[in-house]
C-alpha positions in Angstrom: -108.3 7.1 31.5 -104.7 7.9 31.3 -101.6 5.7 31.8 -99.1 6.3 34.8 -96.6 7.7 32.2 -99.0 10.1 30.9 -100.2 11.3 34.3 -96.4 11.6 35.4 -95.4 13.5 32.2 -98.4 15.9 32.4 -97.1 17.0 35.9 -93.4 17.3 34.4 -92.2 14.7 37.0 -89.2 12.1 36.3 -89.6 8.5 37.0 -87.5 9.1 40.0 -89.8 11.9 41.4 -92.8 9.6 41.1 -90.8 6.9 42.6 -90.0 9.1 45.7 -93.8 10.3 46.0 -95.1 6.5 45.9 -92.3 5.1 48.1 -90.8 2.7 45.4 -87.8 2.4 43.6 -87.5 4.1 40.0 -86.9 0.8 38.5 -90.4 -0.1 39.7 -92.0 2.9 38.0 -90.2 1.9 34.8 -91.6 -1.6 35.0 -95.1 -0.1 35.6 -94.9 2.1 32.6 -93.5 -0.5 30.3 -96.3 -2.9 31.2 -94.0 -5.4 32.5 -95.4 -5.2 36.1 -98.5 -3.9 37.9 -98.6 -1.8 40.9 -99.9 -3.6 44.3 -103.0 -2.3 45.7 -101.3 -0.2 48.2 -99.1 1.3 45.3 -102.2 1.9 43.4 -103.9 3.7 46.3 -100.9 5.8 46.8 -100.7 6.7 43.1 -104.3 7.9 43.3 -103.5 10.0 46.2 -100.3 11.4 44.4 -102.2 12.1 41.2 -105.2 13.4 43.1 -108.0 11.2 42.0 -109.5 7.6 42.3 -106.7 5.0 41.5 -109.4 3.1 39.5 -109.1 5.8 36.8 -105.5 4.8 36.1 -105.2 2.8 33.0 -102.5 0.0 33.7 -102.1 -1.0 30.0 -99.4 1.0 28.1 -100.5 2.0 24.6 -97.9 -0.5 23.0 -99.6 -3.3 24.6 -103.2 -2.2 24.1 -102.3 -2.1 20.3 -101.2 -5.5 20.3 -97.5 -5.0 19.7 -95.3 -6.0 22.8 -91.8 -6.9 23.4 -91.3 -10.7 23.1 -89.0 -12.1 25.6 -86.6 -15.2 25.0 -89.1 -17.3 26.9 -91.9 -16.4 24.4 -89.9 -17.6 21.5 -91.4 -20.8 19.9 -89.0 -23.8 19.4 -87.2 -23.7 16.3 -87.9 -19.8 15.9 -84.7 -18.1 14.8 -83.1 -15.7 17.3 -83.0 -12.2 15.8 -79.4 -11.3 14.5 -78.2 -15.0 14.6 -78.0 -17.8 11.9 -79.3 -21.2 12.5 -76.1 -22.2 14.3 -76.4 -19.3 16.7 -73.6 -17.1 15.1 -74.1 -13.5 14.5 -75.4 -12.7 11.0 -73.0 -10.8 8.7 -75.0 -7.5 9.3 -74.4 -7.6 12.8 -70.8 -8.6 12.4 -70.2 -5.6 10.2 -71.7 -3.3 12.5 -69.6 -4.7 15.4 -66.4 -4.4 13.1 -67.4 -1.0 11.8 -65.3 0.8 14.6 -62.2 -1.4 14.4 -59.6 -0.8 11.9 -57.8 -3.9 11.0 -55.2 -4.1 8.2 
């Protein structure tokens, strides 16, 4: 089984081109490929037609999600868990401040 991204790339298509072929917005293709959304049944059927085989053969779980690593949204953070790049008071940590100030020249 192959993912939507793998099938699209095999054909040399952009997300925009696949979106046109399926009749969805390019953002929708991005969401499918990142595993944040799943295609609806009519969209799956259309994907099967576009790729030329049964839509049941399309793997909907992107490789990163299958390996157990996934993006953790703010809502997934546990109470009391620190915010990345912030101290316990919610201020940017020193490293973040230094990176932000690297482009400015204060004298």
